[in-house]
N, C-alpha and C positions, 0 to 999 in steps of 0.2 A: 504494500499500499504506500502510496505517496500522497501526502496531504499539504495544502498550502492554504492558508487562511489570514486575512488581515482586515480589520475593521467590519467585521459582520459577513464578510463575502469570502468566498473560498472555492478551491478546485480539489477533486480527488480523483485519483487514478488508481485502479485495483486490477491485479491480474491473478487469476484463480485457476488452478489446475486440479483434477480430480481423476484418480485412475483406481478402478476396482476390477479385480481379476476373478470376480464370481461369474456364475453362469449367465448373468446379464450385464456382463462386463461393460464398464463405462470408461471412455477415454475422453473426458471433457476439459475445455479451456474456455475461460470467459475473461473479456477485457471490458471494464466498466468505467466511464468517464462521466463524472457529474460536476456540477457547479452551482453556486449561488451568488447572487448579487444584491446587496441590500441598498435600495434607493432611499431608505428612511420611511417614507409613506407606504412603501410595499417592497417585498422581497420576492425575487424571481429566482426559480430553480429549474433545473433541466439536466438531462443527461442522455446517454446512449450506452447500450450494452450489446456486445457482440459475443454470441456463444457458439462454438463449435464443439459438437458433441458426436462423436463416432463410436457407436457401441461395438463390441467385438463380436456381437451375435448378429448373424445374417447380413453382415456388412451394412447395417442401417446408419443413416447419417440423420442429424437433427440439428441443423445450423439455423440459428435465430438471430434476428435483428430486433432489437427492442428500443423504443424511444419514450421519454417522458418529459412533461414539462408542467409546471405548477407556479401558483402565485399565492403568497400569504399577505393579507391586508390587516394590519392590526388597527384597533381603534379602541382607545381606552384600555379597559381590562379585558377586551374581547379580541377575537381574530376571525377572519374568514378566510379559509382556504379553497383554492379551485386547482384542480389536477386533471391531466389527461395523459394517456399513454397508449402505445400500440405495440403489437408483436406480430412478427411473420415468420414462418419456417420457411427457408429457401426451398424453391423447386417443388413445393407441395401445395396444390391447389386447395383452397378453402381454409387456409390456416392462419388468416389475419384476424386478430382479436383485438378491440379497442376498448378502453375503461375511461370513464368520466367520473369525476368525484367532486362533491361539494361538502366542506366541513365548516364547522363553527366550534369555537373554543371560548369558554367563558371562565375567567378566573374568580373563583369563590373565596379563596384565602391564598396567604402566601404559600406557594408550592402545590396548591390543590386547584385543579381545573376539572370542569365538567365539559364533555364534548358530544357532538353529533356528527355522523358522516353519513351522507346519502351516495351511493355509488351504483352506476349502471355499466354492465359490461355487454358488449356486443360480440358475440362469437361468429366466426366463419362457419362454413359448413362442416369442417372436420376439426374444430376446436371446441372444448367444453370446459372453459375456465369459469370458475365460480368465485364469491367473494371469500370463501375459504379453502381456496385450492391448495394453498402453500401448507396448510395443517392437515387437510383431509377431515376436519372435524364437522364440516358443514353439510348441506344437502348437495347431492350429486346434480349436475346438470348435464342434459343430453347434448350431444355434438350439434352445433348450429343453433341452439338456443341462447336466448339472452339471460342474464341474471341481474337481479337488483337487489339491494340491501339497504337497510337503515340500522346503524350501530350508534349505541349511546353508552357513554361509560364516564368513569372518574379517572383522573390522572393524578398521581402524587409524585412530586419531585423531592429527592433526598438533598 
């Protein structure tokens, strides 16, 4: 990881490599470049991730290009977040997926926030991302179907 930050703005470059020699063998690399710029009245963020994933089973490749952008607009003890992202597996039809999110954060005390996030995911005919794809804890989504979610919670910062 390489990080540079100054005055509320920054850039991050990460290189990740994963090799698993089991029957579902994975030989994956990812390069992620992200950045933020704080204008004072709002903060912009964005990035790109390039993933090359060649499994050792059946010569399968899963090379993806992923992009994201967002803005954080603070006002008083509150902030509004807007974000968008897209992903596409190269050379595979129907694998474009896009996500759009709107969030609101309200500070209720020092280090304690309450938040809400509304998100909508548009899946291509061969993708099935859901709001809980990373954990697998949420409901499954059929390929090509969209998914929406409303999440509400508390955040405590130590």
